[in-house]
C-alpha positions as CSV (number, residue, x, y, z in Angstrom):
1,X,13.2,-45.9,-10.0
2,X,13.0,-46.0,-13.7
3,X,14.0,-42.9,-15.8
4,X,11.2,-42.1,-17.2
5,X,9.7,-42.0,-13.9
6,X,12.1,-39.8,-12.4
7,X,11.9,-37.3,-15.6
8,X,7.9,-37.4,-15.0
9,X,8.4,-36.7,-10.8
10,X,11.1,-34.0,-12.0
11,X,8.6,-32.1,-14.0
12,X,5.7,-32.0,-11.7
13,X,8.0,-30.5,-9.2
14,X,8.6,-27.7,-11.4
15,X,5.1,-27.6,-12.4
16,X,4.4,-27.4,-8.7
17,X,6.8,-25.0,-7.8
18,X,5.7,-22.8,-11.2
19,X,2.0,-23.2,-9.3
20,X,3.1,-21.8,-6.1
21,X,5.1,-18.7,-7.4
22,X,2.4,-17.9,-9.5
23,X,0.5,-18.0,-6.5
24,X,2.6,-16.0,-4.1
25,X,3.0,-13.2,-7.5
26,X,-0.7,-12.7,-7.8
27,X,-1.3,-12.5,-3.8
28,X,0.8,-10.1,-3.8
29,X,-0.3,-8.1,-6.7
30,X,-3.7,-8.7,-5.0
31,X,-2.1,-6.7,-1.6
32,X,-0.6,-3.9,-2.8
33,X,-4.0,-3.4,-5.1
34,X,-5.6,-3.3,-1.2
35,X,-6.2,0.3,-1.4
36,X,-8.2,1.7,-4.6
37,X,-7.6,5.4,-6.1
38,X,-11.0,6.9,-5.3
39,X,-10.1,5.0,-1.7
40,X,-6.6,6.7,-1.8
41,X,-8.0,10.0,-2.3
42,X,-10.5,9.8,0.6
43,X,-7.5,8.6,2.9
44,X,-5.3,11.4,1.5
45,X,-8.7,14.4,2.8
46,X,-8.4,12.2,6.2
47,X,-4.8,12.7,6.6
48,X,-4.6,16.3,5.4
49,X,-7.9,17.4,7.5
50,X,-8.2,14.4,10.6
51,X,-11.5,14.2,11.8
52,X,-14.1,14.4,8.5
53,X,-18.2,13.4,8.7
54,X,-19.5,11.6,5.2
55,X,-21.1,15.4,4.2
56,X,-17.5,16.9,5.1
57,X,-15.8,14.6,3.0
58,X,-18.1,14.7,-0.2
59,X,-17.8,17.9,-0.1
60,X,-14.2,17.9,-0.7
61,X,-14.2,15.1,-3.6
62,X,-17.3,16.5,-5.2
63,X,-18.0,20.0,-5.1
64,X,-20.6,20.0,-6.9
65,X,-21.8,16.8,-6.0
66,X,-25.1,15.6,-4.5
67,X,-27.0,12.8,-3.4
68,X,-24.8,10.0,-5.7
69,X,-21.5,11.3,-4.4
70,X,-22.5,11.8,-0.8
71,X,-23.5,7.4,-1.6
72,X,-20.4,6.5,-3.0
73,X,-18.7,8.5,-0.3
74,X,-20.5,6.1,2.2
75,X,-19.5,3.1,0.6
76,X,-16.0,4.2,0.2
77,X,-15.6,4.7,4.0
78,X,-17.6,1.2,4.5
79,X,-14.8,-0.4,2.8
80,X,-11.6,1.3,4.5
81,X,-13.4,0.8,7.5
82,X,-13.6,-3.5,6.6
83,X,-10.1,-2.8,5.5
84,X,-9.2,-1.4,9.0
85,X,-7.6,1.7,7.3
86,X,-10.4,3.9,8.7
87,X,-11.9,4.1,12.1
88,X,-16.0,5.4,12.7
89,X,-17.1,7.2,15.5
90,X,-20.6,6.6,16.5
91,X,-20.1,8.6,20.3
92,X,-22.5,11.7,18.1
93,X,-25.2,11.3,15.8
94,X,-23.4,12.5,13.1
95,X,-20.6,9.8,12.5
96,X,-17.1,11.1,11.8
97,X,-14.3,9.5,10.0
98,X,-10.4,9.8,11.1
99,X,-7.5,7.6,9.3
100,X,-6.3,4.5,11.3
101,X,-3.5,3.8,8.9
102,X,-0.4,5.9,8.8
103,X,0.6,7.7,5.2
104,X,4.0,6.3,5.9
105,X,2.8,2.6,6.2
106,X,0.8,2.9,3.5
107,X,3.7,4.4,1.0
108,X,6.1,1.3,2.6
109,X,3.8,-1.0,1.6
110,X,3.0,0.2,-2.1
111,X,6.4,0.8,-2.5
112,X,7.7,-2.9,-1.5
113,X,4.7,-4.4,-3.2
114,X,6.2,-2.5,-6.5
115,X,9.8,-3.9,-5.7
116,X,8.8,-7.1,-5.8
117,X,6.4,-6.6,-8.9
118,X,9.2,-4.8,-10.7
119,X,12.7,-4.9,-8.8
120,X,13.0,-8.7,-7.3
121,X,12.7,-7.0,-4.0
122,X,15.5,-4.5,-4.4
123,X,14.2,-1.2,-3.7
124,X,17.2,0.2,-5.1
125,X,16.3,0.3,-8.4
126,X,13.5,2.6,-7.7
127,X,15.6,4.9,-5.7
128,X,18.3,5.2,-8.1
129,X,15.4,5.9,-11.1
130,X,13.8,8.8,-8.6
131,X,16.7,10.0,-8.3
132,X,18.7,9.9,-11.9
133,X,15.1,11.3,-13.3
134,X,14.3,13.7,-11.0
135,X,16.8,17.1,-9.5
136,X,16.6,16.8,-5.4
137,X,16.6,19.4,-3.1
138,X,19.8,19.6,-1.1
139,X,17.2,18.7,2.0
140,X,16.2,16.1,0.1
141,X,20.0,14.7,-0.5
142,X,20.7,15.4,3.5
143,X,17.6,13.1,4.0
144,X,18.8,10.2,1.7
145,X,22.3,10.4,3.0
146,X,20.8,10.3,7.1
147,X,19.0,7.4,5.8
148,X,21.7,5.5,3.9
149,X,23.7,5.8,7.0
150,X,21.3,5.3,9.6
151,X,22.0,1.8,11.1
152,X,21.3,-0.9,9.9
153,X,19.5,-2.8,12.4
154,X,17.2,0.2,12.4
155,X,16.3,0.0,9.2
156,X,15.6,-3.6,9.3
157,X,13.3,-3.0,12.0
158,X,11.4,-0.9,10.2
159,X,10.9,-3.0,7.4
160,X,9.9,-5.9,9.1
161,X,7.2,-4.0,11.0
162,X,6.0,-2.3,7.9
163,X,6.0,-5.6,6.3
164,X,3.6,-7.2,8.4
165,X,1.0,-4.9,8.1
C-alpha cells in the first residue's frame, strides 16, 4: 500500500472511532435523561405513598391545581407507563398507579450515567467528593465501611444487574 493511502486509511479509522465514541456518549447521555424532573417528582410521590389515583397525585403535586394540572399528571403517568416505570391497575373504575421501578435501581442507573459522563466510569471521585464536602454521621460512615468491606463478587453482581436495567 502506498504511504498516502495508508495515512488516509488511518485517518478514516480515527474518524470512524471518534464517531462511534460520540454516538456511545450521546446515547449514554440520553439514557441518563430517561426520567425528567417532573416524572421524578411523580415517582417520588408513588415511592412514598404507594398506590395512588391520578386525582391523588394531582392533589399532592399541585395542591391548588385544577384541570390543566390534572391533565399534566395524566400525561406524565402515560410517559412513565410507556417507559415501564409505573404500572396502572385498570380493575376498578378509578385507575390507580404504582411505581414499577425501584428507587435504588433508578439511583444506581443515574449515578453510573453521571460517573460515565464526568469520571470516565469511576464512582470513586463522586463518593470522595461527597464525603469530603459533607460531614457524615457515624451510621453513614459505618454503612460505607460495610459496603467497602463487602465481598467484591457481591458488589459486581449488583452492579451488573443495575446496569442491565
